[in-house]
SEBAVEX-983306 format. One line per field, with one value per residue (C-alpha): residue number from 1; residue in three letters; x, y, z. Coordinates in nm, 4 decimals. Layout:
// SEBAVEX-983306
resi = (NUM ...) $
resn = (ala ...) $
east = (X ...) $
north = (Y ...) $
up = (Z ...) $
//
This chain:
// SEBAVEX-983306
resi = (1 2 3 4 5 6 7 8 9 10 11 12 13 14 15 16 17 18 19 20 21 22 23 24 25 26 27 28 29 30 31 32 33 34 35 36 37 38 39 40 41 42 43 44 45 46 47 48 49 50 51 52 53 54 55 56 57 58 59 60 61 62 63 64 65 66 67 68 69 70 71 72 73 74 75 76 77 78 79 80 81 82 83 84 85 86 87 88 89 90 91 92 93 94 95 96 97 98 99 100 101 102 103 104 105 106 107 108 109 110 111 112 113 114 115 116 117 118 119 120 121 122 123 124 125 126 127 128 129 130 131 132 133 134 135 136 137 138 139 140 141 142 143 144 145 146 147 148 149 150 151 152 153 154 155 156 157 158 159 160 161 162 163 164 165 166 167 168 169 170 171 172 173 174 175 176 177 178 179 180 181 182 183 184 185 186 187 188 189 190 191 192 193 194 195 196 197 198 199 200 201 202 203 204 205 206 207 208 209 210 211 212 213 214 215 216 217 218 219 220 221 222 223 224 225 226 227 228 229 230 231 232 233 234 235 236 237 238 239 240 241 242 243 244 245 246 247 248 249 250 251 252 253 254 255 256 257 258 259 260 261 262 263 264 265 266 267 268 269 270 271 272 273 274 275 276 277 278 279 280 281 282 283 284 285 286 287 288 289 290 291 292 293 294 295 296 297 298 299 300 301 302 303 304 305 306 307 308 309 310 311 312 313 314 315 316 317 318 319 320 321 322 323 324 325 326 327 328 329 330 331 332 333 334 335 336 337 338 339 340 341 342 343 344 345 346 347 348 349 350 351 352 353 354 355 356 357 358 359 360 361 362 363 364 365 366 367 368 369 370 371 372 373 374 375 376 377 378 379 380 381 382 383 384 385 386 387 388 389 390 391 392 393 394 395 396 397 398 399 400 401 402 403 404 405 406 407 408 409 410 411 412 413 414 415 416 417 418 419 420 421 422 423 424 425 426 427 428 429 430 431 432 433 434 435 436 437 438 439 440 441 442 443 444 445 446 447 448 449 450 451 452 453 454 455 456 457 458 459 460 461 462 463 464 465 466 467 468 469 470 471 472 473 474 475 476 477 478 479 480 481 482 483 484 485 486 487 488 489 490 491 492 493 494 495 496 497 498 499 500 501 502 503 504 505 506 507 508 509 510 511 512 513 514 515 516 517 518 519 520 521 522 523 524 525 526 527 528 529 530 531 532 533 534 535 536 537 538 539 540 541 542 543 544 545 546 547 548 549 550 551 552 553 554 555 556 557 558 559 560 561 562 563) $
resn = (met ser ala trp asp ile val lys ile ile met gln ile leu gly gly val gly thr phe leu val gly met arg ile leu ser glu asn met thr lys leu ala his gly lys leu gln lys met leu asn lys thr ala lys ser arg phe ala gly val gly ile gly thr ala met thr ile leu gly gln ser ser ala phe thr thr val met val val gly leu val asn ala gly ile met thr leu phe gln ala thr ala ile ile met gly ala asn ile gly thr thr leu asn ala trp val ile ala leu ala gly ser asp ile thr val leu phe leu ala leu ala ala val gly val phe leu thr met phe ser lys ser glu arg thr lys ser leu gly asn val ile ala ala phe gly leu ile phe val gly leu lys leu met ser gly ala leu ser phe asp asn gly ser glu glu phe glu ala ile ser asp leu leu ser val ile lys asn pro phe leu leu leu leu leu gly ile ala ile thr ala leu val gln ser ser thr ala val asn ala ile ile ile thr met ala ser leu gly ile thr ile gly gly gly gly asn ala ala leu tyr ile ile ile gly ser asn ile gly thr cys val thr ala leu ile ser ser leu gly ala ser ala asn ala lys arg ala ala leu ile his phe leu phe asn phe phe gly ala ile ile phe met ile val leu val phe trp thr gly phe ala asp thr val leu ala ala ile phe pro ser asp ile ala val phe gly lys thr gly leu gly pro thr leu gln ile ala thr phe his thr leu phe asn val leu asn thr leu leu phe leu pro phe ile lys val phe val trp ile ala glu his leu val arg asp lys ser lys glu glu glu gln pro pro leu phe ser asp leu asp glu arg leu leu arg ser pro ser val ala leu gly his leu tyr gln glu thr gly lys ala phe thr tyr ala met asn thr leu asp glu ala phe glu ala phe leu lys lys asp ile ser val lys thr arg val asp asn lys asn ala glu leu ala gln met asn arg thr ala val ser tyr leu val lys leu ser ser ser ser leu val leu glu glu glu arg thr val ser ser leu his tyr val leu asn asp ile ile arg ile gly glu leu ala asp asn ile thr lys tyr thr asp his tyr leu glu asp asp leu ile phe ser glu asp phe leu glu met leu lys gly met tyr gly lys leu lys lys leu tyr val val ser leu ala thr phe leu phe arg asp phe ser lys leu ala glu val asp ala leu glu asp glu ile asp arg asp arg arg asp leu ile ala ser his ile ala arg leu asn glu gly lys cys gln pro gln asn ser asn val ser ile asn leu val gly asn leu glu arg ala ala asp his ile thr phe ile ala his ser ile glu gln asn gln) $
east = (11.4811 11.2018 11.0901 11.2316 11.5737 11.5727 11.4788 11.7650 12.0134 11.8969 11.9124 12.2652 12.3766 12.2277 12.4008 12.7289 12.6805 12.5926 12.9004 13.1142 12.9818 13.0280 13.3864 13.4404 13.2926 13.5158 13.8172 13.7450 13.6993 14.0144 14.2354 14.1355 14.2166 14.5602 14.6192 14.5554 14.6575 14.7899 14.4712 14.4830 14.8495 14.7768 14.4908 14.7196 14.9524 14.7000 14.8015 14.7565 14.9028 14.6449 14.8874 14.9280 14.5489 14.5093 14.7734 14.6102 14.2661 14.4049 14.5751 14.2678 14.0479 14.2889 14.2960 13.9202 13.8515 13.5754 13.5585 13.2287 13.4213 13.6598 13.4037 13.1666 13.4653 13.5599 13.2038 13.2273 13.5656 13.4411 13.1266 13.3392 13.5526 13.8674 13.9153 13.8680 13.6758 14.0017 14.1558 13.8367 13.8191 14.1734 14.1093 13.7824 13.9682 14.2246 13.9466 13.8200 14.1647 14.2044 13.8839 14.0115 14.2421 13.9376 13.8444 14.1882 14.1622 13.8182 13.9417 14.2152 13.9629 13.9152 14.2810 14.4194 14.5207 14.1508 14.1697 14.4457 14.2362 13.9341 14.1485 14.2306 13.8845 13.9750 14.3331 14.2146 13.9476 14.1947 14.4467 14.1821 14.0596 14.3961 14.5897 14.6109 14.7533 14.4913 14.6895 14.7280 14.3539 14.2892 14.5339 14.3472 14.0197 14.1763 14.2916 13.9500 13.7794 13.9835 13.8687 13.5038 13.5338 13.6501 13.3837 13.1252 13.2751 13.2775 12.9092 12.8205 13.0231 12.8808 12.5263 12.6013 12.8360 12.6716 12.8265 12.8597 12.5776 12.3586 11.9911 12.0533 12.3486 12.1514 11.8523 12.0664 12.2520 11.9219 11.7898 12.0985 12.1122 11.7647 11.8921 12.1181 12.0637 12.3839 12.1908 11.9634 12.2734 12.4216 12.1040 12.1113 12.4635 12.3574 12.0466 12.2124 12.5070 12.2756 12.0754 12.3671 12.5727 12.8868 13.0353 13.2802 12.9906 12.8570 13.2042 13.2228 12.8968 12.9971 13.3474 13.2126 12.9738 13.2562 13.4743 13.1966 13.1561 12.8105 12.7500 12.5791 12.3725 12.4896 12.8606 13.0951 13.1004 12.7785 12.9443 13.1487 12.8346 12.7300 13.0766 13.0443 12.7013 12.8416 13.0839 12.7914 12.5819 12.8497 12.8013 12.4578 12.6124 12.7961 12.4961 12.2691 12.5277 12.5412 12.1700 12.1262 12.4961 12.6607 12.6658 13.0318 12.9589 12.6846 12.9323 13.1876 12.9287 12.8193 13.1797 13.2119 12.9015 13.0123 13.3554 13.2049 12.9189 13.1421 13.3782 13.0844 12.9683 13.3136 13.3508 12.9914 13.0508 13.3709 13.2131 12.8875 13.0753 13.3616 13.1574 13.4634 13.6560 13.6308 13.7055 14.0072 14.1761 14.0988 14.1409 14.4802 14.5919 14.4552 14.3690 14.0854 14.3153 14.5782 14.7080 14.7412 14.8655 14.8185 14.4618 14.3594 14.0551 14.0882 14.1120 13.7506 13.7746 14.1082 13.9668 13.6870 13.9358 14.1540 13.8631 13.7632 14.1193 14.1390 13.8089 13.9208 14.2869 14.2202 13.9380 14.1676 14.4442 14.1921 14.0143 14.2995 14.4009 14.0383 13.9818 13.9081 13.6492 13.4715 13.4757 13.3368 13.0541 12.9642 12.9646 12.7260 12.4944 12.4816 12.4314 12.5329 12.2583 12.1251 12.3266 12.0698 12.0793 12.4555 12.5432 12.7952 12.7335 12.9552 13.1455 13.1908 12.9532 13.0714 12.9985 12.8883 13.0329 13.3758 13.2854 13.3750 13.7323 13.7305 14.0843 13.9894 13.6612 13.8390 14.1053 13.8351 13.6493 13.9750 14.0336 13.6726 13.7174 14.0142 13.7842 13.5290 13.8055 13.8913 13.5250 13.4785 13.7910 13.6667 13.3426 13.5408 13.7434 13.4264 13.2804 13.6012 13.6442 13.2803 13.3440 13.6301 13.4090 13.0973 12.9150 12.6066 12.4887 12.7321 12.5286 12.2938 12.5875 12.7506 12.4235 12.3896 12.7473 12.6968 12.3835 12.5922 12.8604 12.5945 12.4595 12.8117 12.8688 12.5548 12.6529 13.0119 12.9110 12.6667 12.9469 13.1821 12.9245 12.9024 13.2823 13.2992 13.0946 13.3391 13.6531 13.9029 14.2565 14.3471 14.5019 14.1849 13.9663 14.1719 14.1386 13.7606 13.7520 13.9683 13.7564 13.4512 13.6370 13.7762 13.4283 13.3091 13.6000 13.5079 13.1477 13.2725 13.4784 13.1652 12.9720 13.2454 13.2042 12.8359 12.9289 13.1464 12.8516 12.6598 12.9446 12.9280 12.5603 12.6522 12.9415 12.6980 12.3817 12.5560 12.7748 13.0918 13.4319 13.7534 14.0970 14.3343 14.5801 14.3194 14.2167 14.5789 14.6566 14.3370 14.4433 14.7853 14.6261 14.4004 14.6975 14.8622 14.5341 14.5333 14.8945 14.8026 14.5238 14.7598 15.0134 14.7426 14.5731 14.9039 14.9707 14.6283 14.6207 14.9773 14.9983 15.3199 15.4262 15.7220 15.4865 15.3206 15.5905 15.5180 15.1438 15.1963 15.4271 15.1679 14.8926 15.1069 15.1584 14.7820 14.7213 14.9700 14.8015 14.4689 14.6144 14.7892 14.4725 14.2621 14.5328 14.5695 14.1904 14.1693 14.4570 14.2772 13.9608 14.1485 14.2991 13.9575 14.0653 13.8058 13.4299 13.3162 13.0434 13.3163 13.4253 13.1585 13.2409 13.6174 13.6814 13.4403 13.5675 13.9281 13.8176 13.6363 13.9444 14.1520 13.8933 13.9074 14.2848 14.2260 13.9974 14.2418 14.5205 14.3060 14.2586 14.6357 14.6965 14.4287 14.6966 14.8520 14.5413 14.6031 14.9307) $
north = (14.2173 14.1861 13.8617 13.9846 14.0432 13.6849 13.5568 13.7571 13.6160 13.2594 13.3108 13.4515 13.1626 12.9143 13.0999 13.0752 12.7028 12.6476 12.8363 12.6467 12.3082 12.3997 12.4963 12.1648 11.9724 12.1490 12.1034 11.7318 11.6669 11.8493 11.7235 11.3723 11.4656 11.5976 11.2788 11.0766 10.7166 10.7843 10.6704 10.3353 10.2899 10.3771 10.1282 9.8555 9.9106 9.8460 9.4776 9.3503 9.6504 9.8387 10.1327 10.1567 10.1495 10.4392 10.6399 10.5701 10.6600 10.9886 11.0680 10.9741 11.2022 11.4932 11.4423 11.3965 11.6658 11.4559 11.1569 11.0690 11.0520 10.7968 10.5854 10.5629 10.4674 10.1995 10.0612 10.0414 9.8666 9.6126 9.5576 9.4907 9.2436 9.4540 9.5190 9.3119 9.4311 9.4383 9.6795 9.8835 9.9335 10.0728 10.3094 10.4302 10.5133 10.7080 10.8920 11.0305 11.1708 11.3162 11.5171 11.7031 11.9083 12.0940 12.2096 12.3676 12.5490 12.6805 12.7799 12.9939 13.1620 13.4379 13.5430 13.8240 13.5792 13.5367 13.8274 13.6465 13.3311 13.5256 13.6552 13.2956 13.2613 13.5144 13.3881 13.0321 13.1303 13.3329 13.0480 12.8064 13.0421 13.1272 12.8034 12.5388 12.2684 12.0336 11.9878 12.3634 12.4070 12.1513 12.3372 12.6601 12.4965 12.3839 12.7401 12.8813 12.6206 12.7319 13.0855 12.9769 12.7962 13.1159 13.3200 13.0833 13.1218 13.4996 13.4980 13.2957 13.5174 13.8290 13.7086 13.6756 13.9727 14.1979 14.4120 14.2191 14.3391 14.4665 14.3721 14.1419 13.9699 13.9079 13.7761 13.5201 13.4190 13.3676 13.1573 12.9328 12.8925 12.7361 12.3792 12.2939 11.9197 11.7403 11.4600 11.6999 11.8861 11.5524 11.4719 11.8207 11.7572 11.4208 11.5647 11.8685 11.6624 11.3964 11.6734 11.8584 11.5371 11.7082 11.7152 11.9780 12.2152 12.1691 12.2307 12.5459 12.6777 12.6014 12.7452 13.0587 13.1182 13.0642 13.3171 13.5770 13.5131 13.3569 13.1077 12.7767 12.5949 12.8136 12.7625 12.5104 12.1788 12.2508 12.3083 11.9910 11.7780 11.9024 11.8182 11.4645 11.4387 11.5519 11.2587 11.0181 11.2067 11.1761 10.7957 10.8368 10.8899 10.5570 10.3746 10.5002 10.4106 10.0516 9.9893 9.7168 9.6289 9.3039 9.1892 9.2908 9.6411 9.6823 9.5635 9.8267 10.1038 9.9603 9.9523 10.3224 10.3892 10.1665 10.3304 10.6786 10.5605 10.3900 10.6864 10.9208 10.7200 10.7419 11.1161 11.1915 11.0173 11.2199 11.5535 11.5046 11.4336 11.6750 11.9861 12.2084 12.0194 12.2988 12.5755 12.4014 12.1537 12.3184 12.6711 12.5720 12.4573 12.7647 13.0601 13.2820 13.5789 13.3874 13.5724 13.3928 13.5639 13.9011 13.8303 13.7883 13.6119 13.2938 13.0763 12.9451 12.8413 12.6655 12.4902 12.3353 12.2269 12.0767 11.8819 11.7506 11.6240 11.4749 11.2940 11.1199 11.0590 10.9206 10.7004 10.5619 10.4902 10.3298 10.1107 10.0305 9.7128 9.5929 9.6002 9.2263 9.2813 9.5421 9.2998 9.0219 9.2447 9.3562 8.9990 8.8934 9.1919 9.1621 8.7999 8.6460 8.5963 8.2511 8.0469 8.1052 8.4807 8.5092 8.3518 8.6053 8.7580 8.6516 8.9780 9.1816 9.4723 9.7873 9.9864 10.3467 10.4431 10.4121 10.6918 10.9330 10.8559 10.8110 10.6687 10.3913 10.3230 10.3047 10.0735 9.8392 9.8415 9.7717 9.4603 9.3475 9.3852 9.1488 8.8955 8.9360 8.8726 8.5464 8.4450 8.5051 8.3012 8.0165 8.0238 7.9942 7.7058 7.5200 7.5657 7.4520 7.1432 7.0541 7.0770 6.8292 6.5922 6.6494 6.7549 6.9656 6.9773 7.2634 7.5122 7.5921 7.6696 7.8890 8.0764 8.1316 8.2551 8.4951 8.6267 8.6931 8.8618 9.0821 9.1810 9.2565 9.4680 9.6761 9.7291 9.8203 10.0636 10.2358 10.2627 10.4067 10.6722 10.7743 10.7769 11.0034 11.2655 11.2572 11.4631 11.2632 11.3446 11.3023 10.9568 10.8335 10.9724 10.7748 10.4600 10.5050 10.5427 10.2330 10.0214 10.0807 9.9089 9.6339 9.5462 9.5214 9.2876 9.0673 9.0402 8.9476 8.6587 8.5223 8.5514 8.3571 8.0814 8.0740 8.0401 7.7382 7.5621 7.6002 7.4385 7.1529 7.1092 7.0764 6.8440 6.6030 6.6511 6.6322 6.3418 6.5253 6.3581 6.5558 6.4077 6.3605 6.5983 6.8756 6.8228 6.8188 7.1403 7.2909 7.1982 7.3502 7.6751 7.6864 7.6173 7.9322 8.1185 8.0237 8.1318 8.4616 8.5071 8.4462 8.6997 8.9520 8.9269 8.9969 9.2829 9.4328 9.3925 9.5084 9.7467 9.5760 9.7323 9.4960 9.2041 9.3678 9.2346 8.8786 8.9403 9.0530 8.7601 8.5103 8.6756 8.6505 8.2775 8.2282 8.4132 8.1812 7.8768 7.9926 8.0207 7.6817 7.5110 7.6443 7.5605 7.2050 7.1609 7.2678 7.0323 6.7419 6.8326 6.8222 6.4881 6.3485 6.2939 6.5318 6.5734 6.8900 6.9456 6.9932 7.3214 7.5433 7.4297 7.3975 7.7287 7.9245 7.7582 7.8474 8.1999 8.2418 8.1370 8.3872 8.6598 8.5653 8.6157 8.9621 9.0641 8.9253 9.1251 9.4412 9.4032 9.3835 9.6893 9.8886 9.9908 10.2099 10.4322 10.5079 10.6894) $
up = (11.1755 10.9183 10.7570 10.4236 10.5842 10.7121 10.3641 10.2084 10.4591 10.3944 10.0151 10.0376 10.2574 10.0084 9.7256 9.9131 9.9789 9.6112 9.4903 9.7397 9.6204 9.2529 9.3295 9.5102 9.2149 8.9595 9.1868 9.2287 8.8548 8.7509 9.0328 8.9239 8.5657 8.6621 8.8597 8.5415 8.6024 8.9536 9.1278 8.9482 9.0436 9.4065 9.4239 9.2911 9.5893 9.8658 9.8851 10.2415 10.4225 10.6294 10.6632 10.2861 10.2567 10.5004 10.3135 9.9768 10.1130 10.2434 9.9118 9.7066 9.9165 9.8846 9.5067 9.4829 9.7452 9.8992 10.1316 9.9602 9.6298 9.7795 9.9640 9.6663 9.4503 9.7026 9.7009 9.3221 9.3315 9.5860 9.3815 9.0732 9.2659 9.2228 9.5942 9.9108 10.2160 10.4141 10.1623 10.1416 10.5204 10.5411 10.2487 10.4057 10.7267 10.5259 10.3411 10.6708 10.7447 10.3954 10.4191 10.7279 10.5045 10.3708 10.7218 10.7650 10.4303 10.5287 10.8754 10.7196 10.4879 10.7399 10.7209 10.5087 10.2335 10.1432 9.8975 9.7081 9.6880 9.5626 9.2760 9.1787 9.0239 8.7552 8.7164 8.6643 8.4118 8.2025 8.2171 8.0896 7.8174 7.6643 7.7068 7.4339 7.6591 7.8012 8.1214 8.1660 8.1170 8.3908 8.6156 8.5361 8.6374 8.9663 9.0389 8.9419 9.1621 9.4641 9.3884 9.3702 9.7027 9.8705 9.6881 9.8354 10.1838 10.1391 10.0409 10.3510 10.5832 10.4146 10.4806 10.8523 10.8976 11.1532 11.4227 11.7472 11.9704 11.6878 11.6660 11.3691 11.5365 11.8547 11.6570 11.4706 11.7871 11.9716 11.6820 11.6740 12.0508 12.0702 12.0213 12.3150 12.3481 12.2342 12.0651 11.8763 11.7557 11.6477 11.4527 11.3000 11.1706 11.0277 10.8589 10.6993 10.5709 10.4270 10.2586 10.0930 10.0454 10.1732 10.5225 10.3956 10.3211 10.6752 10.8166 10.6045 10.7512 11.1125 11.0709 10.8996 11.1908 11.4392 11.2544 11.2913 11.6644 11.6254 11.9054 11.8275 12.0899 12.3740 12.3075 12.4664 12.2807 12.0848 11.7445 11.7932 11.8170 11.4727 11.3368 11.4737 11.3131 10.9772 10.9861 11.0188 10.7629 10.4974 10.5075 10.3491 10.0050 10.0149 10.1642 9.8867 9.6214 9.7520 9.6939 9.4349 9.4498 9.5578 9.9198 9.9506 9.8182 10.0802 10.3432 10.2357 10.2714 10.6069 10.7323 10.6468 10.8558 11.1454 11.1595 11.1940 11.4152 11.6737 11.6654 11.7214 12.0239 12.1844 12.1240 12.2267 12.5614 12.6139 12.5191 12.7102 13.0326 12.9607 12.8902 12.8984 12.6323 12.3716 12.6205 12.7717 12.5361 12.2001 12.3386 12.4772 12.1309 11.9498 12.1779 12.0526 11.9927 11.7936 11.4862 11.1513 10.8330 10.9971 11.1112 11.4760 11.6181 11.4100 11.7196 11.7124 11.3464 11.3970 11.7046 11.4954 11.2263 11.4998 11.6462 11.3034 11.2542 11.6062 11.5550 11.2361 11.3190 11.6683 11.5406 11.2722 11.5221 11.7568 11.5007 11.2596 11.4512 11.4331 11.0572 11.0536 11.3283 11.1130 10.8197 11.0439 11.1708 10.8178 10.6886 10.9651 10.9256 10.5447 10.4548 10.1239 9.8711 9.7997 9.5502 9.2781 9.3292 9.3674 9.0322 8.9001 8.5593 8.2729 8.3122 8.6302 8.6600 8.4880 8.7999 8.7416 9.0805 8.9191 8.6763 8.9577 8.8562 8.4759 8.4689 8.7141 8.5313 8.1965 8.3381 8.4689 8.1362 7.9529 8.1651 8.1159 7.7411 7.7636 7.9356 7.6575 7.4012 7.5801 7.5957 7.2224 7.1454 7.3661 7.1676 6.8436 6.9940 7.0837 6.7376 6.5627 6.7824 6.7166 6.3408 6.3651 6.5677 6.3526 6.6711 6.5903 6.9539 7.0241 6.8189 7.1101 7.3408 7.0764 7.0250 7.4001 7.4278 7.1389 7.3089 7.6215 7.4122 7.2499 7.5925 7.7142 7.4042 7.4671 7.8313 7.7423 7.4666 7.7036 7.9612 7.6996 7.6105 7.9769 8.0003 7.6955 7.8796 8.1740 8.2158 8.0108 7.9063 7.5389 7.5864 7.7592 7.4811 7.2287 7.4402 7.4552 7.0773 7.0203 7.2549 7.0364 6.7504 6.9749 7.1018 6.7424 6.6578 6.9553 6.8350 6.4850 6.6305 6.7972 6.4714 6.2886 6.5490 6.4592 6.0909 6.1709 6.3432 6.0161 5.8235 6.0760 5.9862 5.6165 5.7038 5.8691 5.6627 5.3230 5.4358 5.3312 5.3438 5.3942 5.3403 5.6343 5.4650 5.4548 5.8178 5.9374 5.7490 5.8932 6.2479 6.1833 6.0673 6.3727 6.6020 6.4674 6.5162 6.8845 6.9217 6.7535 7.0104 7.3055 7.1772 7.0840 7.4248 7.6025 7.3604 7.4296 7.8086 7.8740 7.5759 7.4745 7.1435 7.1177 7.0410 6.7395 6.5034 6.6238 6.5776 6.2178 6.1414 6.2694 6.0687 5.7536 5.8215 5.8592 5.5320 5.3609 5.5181 5.3776 5.0281 5.0611 5.1859 4.9015 4.6438 4.7771 4.7759 4.4122 4.3261 4.4914 4.3047 3.9739 4.0686 4.1640 4.5237 4.6681 4.6335 4.4460 4.7080 4.9693 4.8125 4.9679 5.3232 5.2949 5.1204 5.3442 5.6604 5.5803 5.4873 5.8189 6.0130 5.8194 5.8955 6.2662 6.2499 6.1017 6.3904 6.6475 6.4817 6.4823 6.8593 6.9117 6.6932 6.8770 7.1281 6.8574 6.8666 7.2346 7.1735) $
//
């Protein structure tokens, strides 16, 4: 075999791996899109049940078509404070089980149904091109992605398809049989998986070679060592994603590694001492000459898929009772930051890891926006109370809070822009659009609080005097404003359309209060009961409160844009 022939084989294998990974990426994005909202609902059901966590982790991985997808998502959820380490550990265990489904699909790629799957690429593309329904287009992309996955597998198998006993076949077999040391094969599995960031891709390569009769490392358990290594290598993605995150996020990534590492140690001990494991146990389950869908000789590929499943299922069953032990180990290996460093930000981090599932990321941002709404209203409360008490010292705190709100706004808008470039369904696109307006309304509320601190300055510096009647009416108006906020916040967070009528009724009352306050002020002026210099503060103050009510009402009505 010439050097050029070897280069061509390597290039075709790389092309097959690339096509396979592109298909997996498209499949993951569109499966997540079709599962719109379901991931968020599943995550809400983890509660304290470790079994529910395993089931949810399995389902999430099947939907996302990648255990890395699930574990990175979990790191993001822990970092954002949405999920506990206990919940995260159970989901990570389930993710390892969910990814085994891919190995079975790949193992069956050598059967006669492969031709049908190859045709899916064209079927899916045509479905996407000619359909007007967004959901149907996503379904078309899923079908096309399955086709691409099998095209990639076909390219890899085509690169290595030589007649058994031929010069080329013998050359490749000799090359792959050089490494026979179990621990070197383990390291090889770790390295390749860390490089391509996909244990499924490594499984695809190993299974494809097995289907062609190419022996790795002299046969026996050799291929299984690489599979074990791929399970450790897939942890690299989560470990990298945890860099710069909170201590708990680092712990979640570490738990993922520890789970696979301890499992690898156990299975390595078994396989090193039981050298005939593959030739006895796995061969007994799936003999080499077994026929599947009219195709014989799929035994070796099904044996590898079986081992991959055994590795992850048995490890989960073994370690599931010890979740708290994993959490304890992680907490002791990753120490909490010092109190100065661990001061939480005003708002939880809008973690980019969550962007892997746009619906989850958007749900988190939506909740954070509700917190920002509350923070802006608290700022307005502080400013109004300071006005009543003639307290000018509050201005610095209001300025600082508005600076925090402005920073939150910049972060949230940047996050929304990134969300917009993700695969969103129509309802999510409308929510993203409405949140831009909501964030602007929140900033306006903070600015109105700043205006009120300026009126407090005039109140004190100009030695203004307001009648008790005016101040009581003003307090009554602000009381309705606070009630409007409470109803609007519930309307926004729970998207409760039934409360919109109450929101509108309260806003109308506040509008009437504004008119009554201004009319009574003018009447007192005419009667000589009020100072003329009060007008600028009283009229503008009442107007600012009415404008705050408008922005609060706009936030409540933003849910109508999501329909």
